[in-house]
N, C-alpha and C positions, 0 to 999 in steps of 0.2 A: 456280693454280700449275701449271707445266709438270711433267708426270710423266716419269720415265725411260722410254725406249722399250722397254727390256727389264728384266724382273725375274725373279729366281730364288727360288723358295720351296723351301727345303732342309730335309730331315729329316722331312717330313710322312708320315703314313699316308693313302694315297689310298683312299677308299671310292667305288667306281663301281658304281651299282646296275644294271649289266648282267648280274650274276650271278657276276662274278669275285670271288675272295676279297679281303679288304683287303690292300693292298700297303704294308708299313711301309718307313720310311727311303727315301722317294722324293724326287726333285727334280722340280719342275714349272717349266718355263721358259715365260714369257709375253712375247711381243714384240708391241707394239701391242695389238690386241684379240684376238690369237690365241694359243692354247697351241701352242708349237712343239716341245716335247719333254716327255716324262714317262718316268721310269725310275728304277732304283736310283741312289742318290746316288753310289755308287762308279763308275757307268758313264755318268752324264750330266754332262758338264763344265759349269761355270758360266761363261758368257761374260764376258770381261774387262771389257766395258763395261756390265755389268748391275748393278742394285741387288740385293744379296743379302739375303734375309730368312731368318734361322735360326729354324726353327719346329719344332724337335725336340719331340715330345710332342703336337703338334697333329694334327688330322684335317681332311682336305679332301674336301668333297663338291661335286657340281655345284650351281650356283645353283638355288634353289627356285622353283617356279612355282605360283601360286595360280590355278587354272582357273575360279574363279567369284567375281568381286568386283564391287562397285558402289562405285566411288570417288566419294564424295559431294562436292558443291560447298559444304560448310558454311563454308569460307573461300574467298576469291578468290585465295589464294596456293597454287599446287600444290606448293610445297616441303613443305607439310604432309603430305599422304598419300604423295607420292613418296618423301620421305625416310624415312617410317616403313616403307615396303616394303623399301627397301634396307638400312636399319639392322637389319631382322629377317631378312635373307638372302634376301628374295624379289626375284629379279632379272627376273622376267617375270610378267605377269598377263593374264588374259582378262577384259576388261570386259564384263559381261553386260547392261548397258543403255547405249545409245549416246548419251550426252549430247554435243551438238556441241562443247563446250569441250574434250573429251578429245582431239580431233584436233589442236588447237593445242598442247596439253600434250605429246602424243607428238612433234610436230615439234620442240619445244624440247628434249626428251630426246634425240632422235636427232641433233640438231645439236650436242649437248654443252653447251648453255646451262643445262640443268637435270639434276641427278642423279636418276635415276628408273629404273623397270623398263621392259623391253620391253612394249609394249602391243598386244594384239589386241582390236579394238573392235567391239562388236555394233551391229546396227541398233537403233532403238527397239523396244520390245516390241510384237510384233504379236499382238493379243489379239482376242477376240470383243467383243460389246457386250451389257451393260456390261462394260468391262474391269475386271479385279480391282483395278488400281491407280488407277481413276478417282476415288477419294476423295482422292488425294494431289495437291496442287497441283504443277504443273510436272513431274510424273512423265513420263519419255520413253516414252509409250504411244501407239500408233496403233490405234484400234478398227477392226477389219476385218469388214465385214458381208456381203461378196459376193465371188465369185471375181475379178470385175473390180477391185474395190478391193484385193484381196489382191495381184494382179499389179502394180498401180500402186504399192502400198506397198513391195513388194520392189524394184522398179525405182528408186523414189525413194531408198531407203536405200542401195542400191549406188552410185548416182550421187553420193550425198552422202558416200561414202568408207567405208561400213561394210565390215568384213572378213568378216562372216558375218551371217546372218539369225537373230534370236532369236524363237522362237515361244513362245506362252504358253498357258495352260490352257483358255481358253474359246473357242478357234477352232472354228467349225463344220467338219464334214467337208469341205464344198465349199471353204471358204476355206483350210483346211489343205492340201488337195491342190493348190490353185492356188498357194499359197506354195511348196510343194515343187517343183512343175513350173517355175515362173518362176525360182526360185533355181538349179535344175538347168540351165535354158536359159542362165543367165548364169554358170554354173560357179562358184557361190558356195555355201559350206557352210551348212546349216541345223542349229541346235542350240537346246536349250531344254527347256521342260516337255513332258510328255505332254499331249495334248489330252483333256479329259474326254469329248469327243464322238466320239472315234475309238478303237476297241479297240486296246489296247497292242500286241498281236501284229501288227496291220496297220501300226502306226507303225514298228515295228522294221524292216520291209522296205520302208518308204516312201521311204527316202533320207535321213532325218534322221540326222546323224552322231553326235550325243551327246544324252543325256538327263540332266537335272539333278534332283537331289533324289529322295527315295523316296516323295513324296506320291502315293499311289494309283496308282503305276505298275506295278511288278512284281507286287505282292500280288494284286490282282484277277485278273490273268492266270494266277497260280499257284494260284488257288483251285479247289477242287472244285465251287464254285458260280459259275464264271466268268461265265456269261451274265447271271445276276441282278446280279452286282456291277458288271460293265461297264455294265449298264443303270442301276444306281444312280449311277455316276459321271456318266453322261449326263443324269440327271434333276436334278442339283444346280442349285438356284436361289439366287442370292445376295441379301442384304439391301441395300436402297438406302443404308442408313446406313454400313455397313462391309462392302463387297463381299468384301475379302480375308479379314477375320476370320470372316465367316459361311461363306465357302468352306472355310477351314481346319477349322472345327468339323464341317462335313458330311463332308469328306474323311476326318477322323479316325474317324467312325462307319463309313464304308465300309472303312477300313483294319482296324478292329477285327473287323468281320465277315469280312474276308479272311484275317486271320492265324488266326482260330479255325477256318477251313476250309482251311488251307494244305495243299497236296498236293505232297510233295517231288518226285514224278515230273513233275508239271506244271511245277514250278519249274525242274527240270533241263532240261526242254524249252525253257522261256523263255530260260534262260542259253545253251543251245546255239544258239538262234536269234540271240541277240545276238552270240555269237562268230562264227557263220557270216556274218553281215552286217557284221562288223568295226565294230560300233557301240560307242562308248565310253560309260561311265556315270560321272557325277560325283555320288557319294552325299551330299556335304555333311553329314557326320555332325556337324560343329561346330554348324551351325544347328539341326539336329534335336535336338541335346542341349539347347539352350536353349529350344526350342519345347516339347519333351516334358517338360522339367524346368526350368521358368522360375525356380524357387527358386534355381537355380545362378547366376543373374545377380547380380553383386555390384557395388553402386554405390560401395563403398569400395575397389575394385580400384585400385591405384596407377596403372594405365595410363589411368584416366579423365583424368589430367592431360594426356594427349595429345589429348583430345577437347574440343569447344567447350563453354562453360559450360552451355548449355541441354540438354546430352545427357541428364542424369538424368530430366528431365521428359519428354523425347521417348521415352526408353526405357520409362518407366512407362506412357505411353499405348500404345505399340506392344505391350508385354507384355500389357496388360489387354485392349485392344480388338482387336488383330490376332492375336497368338499365342494368346490364350485366348478369342477370339471373344466378348468381353464378360463372361466369367466361366466357371469350371469347377466342376462339382460334385465331391465327393470321389471318386465313381466314375470320372468322366472323368479326374481327376488320376491316379488309380491306373492306369487304362488307358494313359495316356500314358507313365507310367514303364515299364510293361511294353513298350510299343511301341518305346521306344528300345533295349531289350535285343534285341528281335526285329529291329530295323533292323541292328544290329551283326551278328547271326547271318546275316542275309540277305547282307550285304556279304562276310562270310567265305565263304559258299557261292558267291557270284559269283566271288570271287578263285580259289577252288579249281577252279571250272569254266573258268577262263581268260578271263573277261570283262575287257576293258580298263577299268581303274579310273583315274580322274583325281582328284587331290587338289584340292578347292575348298572355300571356306568360306562363301560368301554374305555376307561382310562388305561394308558396315558395317551392323550392326543391333544390337539389344540383346544384350549379352554378347560382342560380337565387335569386334575391333580390327584396323585395317589392318596387314598383315604378321604381327603376333604371333599371330593366330588360325590361321594355317597350321600352326603348331607344335601347336596344339590338334587340328587335323584329323589330323595325323600320329599323335598320341597316341590319338585315337579309332579310327583304322584299326588300330593295334596292339591296342587294347582289343577290337576286333572279332575279332581272331585272326590278322591279318597279321603276318609277321615285320617287324622294323624295316627290313630291307633291301627287302622288298616295299613297305612304306609309302613309303620314300624313292623307289622307282621310280615310284610314283604321282605324285610331285611333281617328277620330273626326266625320266627317259627317256620315259615315256608321254606327258606333255604335249608334249615336243619332237616326238615322232613324230606326234601328232595335229595339231599346228600346222604340219606340213610342214617341220620343222627337224631331222628325225632325222639328216641328214647332216652337220650342223654344230653341234648344241647338245645338251645333256642329259647329257653324259658328260665325264669327265676324260681326254681323249685328245689326242694331237697332231692339229693341223689342225682343232680345235674352237674355238668362241668361248670366250674366257676369262670365263665367268660361274661364279664359285666362292664357296664359303663355307668359311672356316677356323674350326674348332671347337676348344674347349679340352678336350673329352672325347669319348669314343667313342659315336656314336649307335646303333651296333649293340648295345652293352651296355645302353643305356637310351635309348629314342627321345627322352626329354625333354632329352637332351644337345644336340639341335639348337638349343635355346634358348641354349646357352652359346657365343655367337658371339665370336670374337676379331677377325675381320676379314672383309670382303666384297670380292670382285672382280667388277665389273660392266663388261662390254665392255672388259676389260683394265685398267680403272681400279681402283687399290688404295684401298680405304676402310679405313684402319687404325683402331685403337681410339680415338684422339683424334678423328679425323674422324667416325667413327661416333657417338661421344658428341655431337658437334656437330650431326649430323642430328637426333638425338633432342631436343636442347635447342632447336633451331630449331622443330621441330614443336610442342613444348610451348609455346614463346613465341607462335607464330602462333595456336594454339588458344585461348590466353588473350587474344587481341586485340592483342598487341604484335608489331611487325615487327622 
């Protein structure tokens, strides 16, 4: 159905995470895909040819960005995950492993054929050998065993359309440096995990632009026993049966040793170096919450209706064999519960130090849902100690800046792209109110309550095997 070329959203409170206070009783004019005016309702005239939406009592925030997703191909119909993102107010995503099908899905979204988020797509995971995901059939992983292979893998990924290079945990120092150098030569960003085999402080200054997760990254570098713990990271050897699960178990031991020897002055120095290098960090507290406290995963969650029927069995396997590494003792479980609290405290300290934080979820996985889990990430950031406004900034302004969109996205201002979320309640009063979505605007297209419900219904129907 053809949409009006101009819409006026009248009477809203605009919340723009640039640091400005909330602006009540505003009118937002959108023409095509662009915000053309924002200001007090008494001062911004509504064009005669526009469609007026009276939204008194509603709140408008920029469209949300999930900076760490893995959009799974559990169905062959992309309306499934694409619709779930939009219905949950997620108007852009950074895809952290580069499945080839994602490029065609992005083309369909950009052409208007499919309603979905803006997509920034990674290369396949470049990892050492054995790669941590080598147990999983069809995982988009390229084992890299030499500098020559690293350079070739980077070139192949870029030529294949990757927007950035994703590095993983088991790269050798030589391969890691070759990836960084080749990506730099091609003027392409590198993002991903820290390498177990390269000291974290060296990686900060290597040229890698963002780090994902808190797995053994900051803590060893912030320890009073840094040399021993960095050596412990480099000495990790994985099990042939479950490479990732055995890796997680060993990393958790290093993490525990690191937090019990945590040195605040060293941590402050690490944070200062991240700031000086303008390196962003995506803590993904949402996935850490379910790894550290897997008892929080609920198979009776009503959102399971949006996932394919085999999901409970898949989650049980991943929870037991990957997240818990084949099982946890009572002592290990207790340590993990403590580690989550310490992760939150570390994120708060990073924020206070001025480290650029990006909101990302690592969905899809046990306990995580496309789109919906970004709201959990925002709640986790607030639980860590960020204000709701700071948490929103991590999902709006900072992603736009990181992705090179700072001049045209991420805020509610004139001459910015019209990616917006209309909320029924104030997210600054309670960050959980980001879940109370009235409508979504993506690239200027208005997704009202009825159409939003339709996206959710379609996703549920596709997940159940009905088209």
